[in-house]
N, C-alpha and C positions, 0 to 999 in steps of 0.2 A: 368871401364865400356867401353864396346865396342858398338859404335853406327854405324849404316849403313843406308844410304839413300836408301829407298825402290825403286826397279825398277820392272817393270811389268814382265820381262822375267827371273824370278828366276828359276833355274834348279830344285831344290827339296826343297819345303817348310818344309817338315817333319824334316829335320836336323836343321832348324832355329826356331822351335817351342819354345816359351818362351824367346827368345832372344830380347833384346831391339833394336829398329829401330827408325829412324827418318822419319817422314811422312810429306809430303807437303799437307796441307789441301786445300780445294776449294778456300779459300780466300787468298792463297799464304803464310800462316804462316807455319813454320816448328815446329813440336811438336814431343815429344818422346812417344813411345808406345811399346807394346809387340806383337809378332806374336802369334796368336791363331788359332788352327785348329778346324773346326766345320763340323759335318756330317749333311748335309742339305737334307731334304726330298723334293721330286719333287712336291708333292701336288696333284698328280692325284688320283682320287677316285679309290680305289681297287688295288692300286699298292702294290705288295708284295715284291718287290726287293729294297725298300728304306732302307737306303740312297744309292744312286747310286755312289756318289763321295764325297770326303772330300775336303773342301775348306779352304784356308788360309785367315785370316783377321788380320788387324792391329788394336788393341784396344788402344785407348788413351782417355785422359780426357780433356774436355774444361770446366773449372769451376767444378761443381759437376756432370756434365753430361758425361756419358761414350759413346764414339762414336766408330764406326767401319768403316774401309775402306777395301774394297775387294782387295785382292792381286792376287789371282789366284787359280788354282786347285793344290792341294797337291798330287803329284804323288808318 
């Protein structure tokens, strides 16, 4: 298994989709998760161009709860 500590300035998240990463949570713990890409809508009423961008998130579990941490825009 290949683990990588996530950094904010990743060049291209698309090539890392589905790979395992190590994430530092808000309380300082390091957990393992996977990189997931999501197309997020802007939320404006009447917008016909959504989704505008695709964003990368790290998904991980704390107990039974699935958490997400924003990583950046997937270019």
